[in-house]
N, C-alpha and C positions, 0 to 999 in steps of 0.2 A: 504493500500500498505506499502511496507516495505522501508526502507530509502536507498538501493542500488536500488530499482526501483524511487526513487522520486531525484536519482543524475542521472538517465540517460538524457542528452539533448536533446529538442526539435529543431525540424526546424523552420526557421522562417515563413514558411508557417503553420507548425501544430500551433504554437501561434496565428498566424492571424485569421485559422478557429477556435480555442479556443475563442479568443474573439467574432471574428464577429457571431459564435453559443448565446455566452452569451447577446450580445447584441440585437442579435433578439430576445434573449426569454423577454427581459425588455422591447424593444417597444412592442413586442406584449402583455406582461401583463398590460401597460399602455392603449396603444388599445384598451382592452378587458374592463377595469376597466374604462373607459371612455366611451366606448358604454355602459356597465351596468348603471352606474352612468346616463346617457345621456347627458353629459358634451358637449360642443361645441368647444374645445380646439382652442387657436392661434397656430401659431408653436411655438413662443416662449414659452407659457404655456407647450404646449408640451413634448419640449427642457427640460426644468427646471423639471419636473416629471421622465423623461428619466434619467436625471442626477444623482437626488437623490437615484432612483432606485436602478442604477449603482454603486454607490456611500455605500448606504448603505442596499440592498440587497432587495430583492421583498417584505417586510416586512415593507418598508417605507409606501408602498398603505394604512397601517393600520394609517398611522400618520396623524394627524389633518391638518400638513403641505400642505398634499397632496391635500387634499378638497379645503385651500383654495387658493392653488397654482391655482387649477381649475378653482375654482368657485370666488371667492374673489377678492373685491377691493383691489390691490395691492398698490395703494396709501393712504389707510386708513393706520393711524399713530397703529390705535390697531390691524389690519392686522398683519403690517409689526412688532412688538411688540412681539406678538405670533409666527408668524412665526420662528423669532429670537430667539426664548427663546427654541424651539422645536429643531430647528437647532442645535444651542450649544448644547441641553442635548445629541443630537445623534453626535456628533463631538468626535473626538477621541482625548484623553491626552495621550503626549508623553514625554519621558525623553527626553532630549538631552543635551549633555554635564554637567551633573546633576542639570539642571533648567527643570522645568514643563513647556510646551506650548500645548497651544489647535492648532492642526491642521486646516488651514482652507482647507478646502475642498472646492469640486466644486458646491453641493449645495448652502453651504452659499455665495461663489461668485458669484452666477447665480442668487441670489437674485436681485442683483444692476441692473438685465436686468429686 
Protein backbone atom coordinates (compact mmCIF):
# COMPACT_ATOMS: atom_id res chain seq x y z
CA UNK A 1 0.00 0.00 0.00
CA UNK A 2 1.46 3.40 -0.93
CA UNK A 3 1.77 6.29 1.52
CA UNK A 4 -1.12 8.25 -0.04
CA UNK A 5 -3.48 5.33 0.42
CA UNK A 6 -2.41 4.89 4.05
CA UNK A 7 -3.45 8.46 4.87
CA UNK A 8 -7.04 7.99 3.76
CA UNK A 9 -9.17 8.02 6.90
CA UNK A 10 -11.61 5.24 7.60
CA UNK A 11 -15.00 5.56 9.19
CA UNK A 12 -15.75 4.49 12.74
CA UNK A 13 -17.84 1.66 11.30
CA UNK A 14 -14.91 0.47 9.14
CA UNK A 15 -12.58 0.60 12.15
CA UNK A 16 -15.11 -1.33 14.22
CA UNK A 17 -15.45 -3.97 11.49
CA UNK A 18 -11.66 -4.38 11.19
CA UNK A 19 -11.35 -4.79 14.96
CA UNK A 20 -14.27 -7.20 15.10
CA UNK A 21 -12.81 -9.31 12.27
CA UNK A 22 -9.41 -9.53 13.99
CA UNK A 23 -11.00 -10.36 17.33
CA UNK A 24 -13.17 -13.07 15.77
CA UNK A 25 -10.07 -14.55 14.11
CA UNK A 26 -8.20 -14.61 17.43
CA UNK A 27 -11.16 -16.11 19.28
CA UNK A 28 -11.45 -18.83 16.64
CA UNK A 29 -7.69 -19.47 16.81
CA UNK A 30 -7.95 -20.08 20.56
CA UNK A 31 -11.08 -22.22 20.20
CA UNK A 32 -9.40 -24.37 17.55
CA UNK A 33 -6.22 -24.75 19.63
CA UNK A 34 -8.26 -25.66 22.73
CA UNK A 35 -10.19 -28.27 20.79
CA UNK A 36 -7.01 -29.66 19.20
CA UNK A 37 -5.25 -29.92 22.59
CA UNK A 38 -8.32 -31.08 24.53
CA UNK A 39 -8.24 -28.07 26.86
CA UNK A 40 -11.36 -27.56 28.96
CA UNK A 41 -10.93 -23.81 29.55
CA UNK A 42 -12.68 -21.73 32.16
CA UNK A 43 -13.88 -18.35 30.92
CA UNK A 44 -10.97 -16.61 32.70
CA UNK A 45 -8.39 -18.89 31.12
CA UNK A 46 -9.99 -18.51 27.69
CA UNK A 47 -10.04 -14.71 28.08
CA UNK A 48 -6.41 -14.66 29.22
CA UNK A 49 -5.29 -16.63 26.16
CA UNK A 50 -7.35 -14.45 23.80
CA UNK A 51 -5.79 -11.36 25.45
CA UNK A 52 -2.34 -12.82 24.88
CA UNK A 53 -3.08 -13.64 21.23
CA UNK A 54 -4.58 -10.15 20.74
CA UNK A 55 -1.47 -8.47 22.13
CA UNK A 56 1.16 -10.76 20.66
CA UNK A 57 -0.52 -12.10 17.51
CA UNK A 58 -1.28 -15.64 16.42
CA UNK A 59 2.29 -16.64 17.25
CA UNK A 60 1.41 -16.46 20.95
CA UNK A 61 -0.23 -19.86 20.61
CA UNK A 62 3.27 -21.37 20.31
CA UNK A 63 4.44 -19.93 23.65
CA UNK A 64 4.72 -22.11 26.73
CA UNK A 65 2.66 -19.45 28.50
CA UNK A 66 -0.37 -20.49 26.44
CA UNK A 67 -0.07 -24.08 27.62
CA UNK A 68 0.51 -22.98 31.23
CA UNK A 69 -2.49 -20.65 31.22
CA UNK A 70 -4.64 -23.38 29.69
CA UNK A 71 -3.57 -26.26 31.92
CA UNK A 72 -1.26 -25.09 34.70
CA UNK A 73 -1.84 -24.45 38.38
CA UNK A 74 -1.83 -20.66 38.32
CA UNK A 75 -1.25 -20.58 42.08
CA UNK A 76 1.99 -22.56 41.76
CA UNK A 77 4.97 -20.20 42.26
CA UNK A 78 7.01 -22.05 39.61
CA UNK A 79 4.21 -21.63 37.05
CA UNK A 80 3.86 -17.93 37.91
CA UNK A 81 7.62 -17.44 37.61
CA UNK A 82 7.71 -19.12 34.19
CA UNK A 83 4.71 -17.11 32.97
CA UNK A 84 6.22 -13.83 34.12
CA UNK A 85 9.57 -14.63 32.48
CA UNK A 86 7.99 -15.51 29.16
CA UNK A 87 5.59 -12.56 29.19
CA UNK A 88 8.33 -10.09 30.06
CA UNK A 89 10.45 -11.50 27.24
CA UNK A 90 7.63 -10.70 24.83
CA UNK A 91 6.76 -7.28 26.28
CA UNK A 92 7.70 -4.20 24.31
CA UNK A 93 10.56 -1.95 25.37
CA UNK A 94 9.75 1.68 24.63
CA UNK A 95 11.73 4.88 24.80
CA UNK A 96 9.79 7.68 26.50
CA UNK A 97 11.42 11.07 27.05
CA UNK A 98 14.85 9.47 26.77
CA UNK A 99 14.06 6.75 29.33
CA UNK A 100 13.49 3.11 28.49
CA UNK A 101 10.44 1.44 30.00
CA UNK A 102 8.79 -1.93 29.60
CA UNK A 103 5.22 -1.51 28.45
CA UNK A 104 2.75 -3.31 30.61
CA UNK A 105 0.42 -5.16 28.28
CA UNK A 106 -2.90 -6.88 28.82
CA UNK A 107 -1.17 -10.23 29.02
CA UNK A 108 0.91 -9.19 31.99
CA UNK A 109 -2.04 -7.55 33.74
CA UNK A 110 -4.18 -10.61 33.08
CA UNK A 111 -1.88 -12.80 35.18
CA UNK A 112 -3.36 -11.21 38.30
CA UNK A 113 -6.77 -12.55 37.31
